[in-house]
C-alpha positions in Angstrom: -26.3 0.1 8.9 -25.7 3.4 10.8 -22.4 2.1 12.3 -21.2 0.6 9.0 -22.0 3.9 7.2 -20.0 6.0 9.7 -23.1 7.9 10.7 -21.9 9.3 14.1 -18.5 10.5 12.9 -20.0 12.1 9.8 -22.7 13.9 11.8 -20.1 15.1 14.3 -17.9 16.4 11.6 -20.7 18.2 9.8 -22.0 19.7 13.0 -18.6 21.1 13.9 -18.3 22.6 10.4 -21.8 24.0 10.7 -20.9 25.7 14.0 -17.8 27.2 12.4 -19.8 28.3 9.3 -22.5 29.9 11.6 -19.8 31.8 13.5 -18.3 33.1 10.2 -21.7 33.9 8.6 -23.1 35.8 11.7 -20.0 37.2 13.4 -21.9 39.9 15.2 -24.1 37.4 17.1 -22.7 37.0 20.6 -23.8 33.3 21.1 -26.1 30.6 20.0 -29.1 30.3 22.3 -30.6 27.2 20.8 -29.3 24.4 18.6 -31.1 21.4 17.2 -30.8 18.5 14.9 -34.1 18.9 13.1 -34.8 15.6 11.5 -37.2 12.9 10.1 -36.3 9.5 11.4 -38.6 8.0 8.9 -36.6 9.3 5.9 -33.2 10.1 7.4 -33.6 13.8 6.7 -31.4 15.9 9.0 -30.7 19.6 9.2 -29.2 21.9 11.8 -31.4 24.5 13.2 -30.4 27.3 15.5 -31.4 30.6 17.1 -29.4 33.4 18.5 -32.3 34.7 20.5 -32.9 33.3 24.0 -36.6 34.1 24.0 -37.0 32.0 20.8 -35.0 29.2 22.2 -37.2 29.2 25.3 -40.4 28.9 23.3 -42.4 25.7 23.3 -41.6 24.4 20.9 -38.4 26.5 20.2 -38.6 28.8 17.2 -35.4 28.5 15.2 -34.8 31.6 13.1 -32.3 29.5 11.1 -34.4 26.5 10.4 -31.8 24.8 8.2 -28.4 26.3 8.7 -26.9 23.7 6.4 -29.2 24.9 3.6 -28.6 28.7 4.2 -24.8 28.7 3.6 -23.7 27.6 0.1 -20.4 25.9 1.1 -22.2 24.0 3.9 -25.1 23.1 1.6 -22.7 21.5 -0.9 -20.8 19.7 1.9 -24.0 18.2 3.3 -25.3 17.3 -0.2 -22.0 15.6 -1.0 -21.3 13.8 2.3 -24.7 13.2 4.0 -27.1 12.7 1.1 -25.7 9.3 0.0 -26.0 8.0 3.6 -29.5 9.3 3.8 -30.5 7.5 0.6 -29.0 4.2 2.0 -30.8 4.9 5.3 -34.2 5.4 3.7 -33.7 2.1 1.8 -32.8 0.3 5.1 -35.8 1.6 6.9 -38.1 -0.7 4.9 -36.1 -3.8 6.0 -35.3 -2.7 9.5 -38.3 -1.0 11.3 -36.3 -0.3 14.5 -33.7 1.8 12.6 -35.7 5.0 13.2 -35.2 4.7 17.0 -31.5 4.0 16.5 -31.3 7.1 14.2 -32.7 9.4 16.9 -30.6 7.8 19.6 -27.4 8.2 17.6 -28.2 11.8 17.0 -28.7 12.3 20.7 -25.4 10.6 21.4 -23.5 12.8 19.0 -25.1 15.9 20.5 -24.4 14.9 24.0 -20.8 13.9 23.3 -20.2 17.3 21.5 -21.6 19.0 24.6 -19.5 16.9 26.9 -16.4 17.7 24.8 -17.1 21.4 25.0 -18.2 22.2 21.5 -20.9 24.5 22.9 -18.8 26.0 25.7 -18.8 29.4 24.0 -22.6 29.4 24.2 -23.5 29.2 28.0 -27.1 28.3 28.6 -27.6 27.0 25.1 -30.7 24.8 24.6 -29.9 21.6 22.7 -32.5 19.4 21.1 -32.9 16.5 18.7 -36.3 17.2 17.3 -38.8 15.8 14.7 -41.7 17.8 13.3 -44.6 17.8 15.7 -42.7 15.9 18.4 -43.2 16.5 22.1 -40.4 18.8 23.2 -40.5 17.6 26.8 -40.2 14.0 25.7 -37.3 15.0 23.4 -35.5 16.8 26.2 -36.0 13.8 28.6 -34.5 11.5 26.0 -31.5 13.8 25.5 -31.0 14.0 29.3 -31.1 10.2 29.5 -28.3 10.0 26.9 -26.3 12.8 28.6 -26.4 10.7 31.8 -25.1 7.7 29.8 -22.3 9.7 28.3 -21.4 11.1 31.7 -21.4 7.6 33.1 -19.2 6.4 30.3 -16.7 9.2 30.9 -16.6 8.5 34.6 -16.0 4.8 34.2 
């Protein structure tokens, strides 16, 4: 379902647009210190969270001052509503029929984030903390899973 729906390319595009919108909305901020896909794999909800403050990014769990960037910026809100919401509704319907889809959802988000990092999308933000996170999830486990996917991406690039 996720592949057929073009989940990864859509999330990649929306992420890049969100990074551009954040740069435009907060031009005086020197760099993003923390960035996350804040999600619910049970329902397909996804928002982009970020912080410009390194001390907030370093907290356990990180404390995003912009908990839903895609909801704070009107043009971005409309874009996410128009492009992502139809996919989310299909995803939620598919969850009932395919219990393993929630793990695939999280893994796909990690792959998108790791690929963007590998491609240099976060190069202007040295030391940025990246996460794929669900409410009440274990941050260390999330970071370990993202590191696993990073290693896979690096292996694919080196092959």
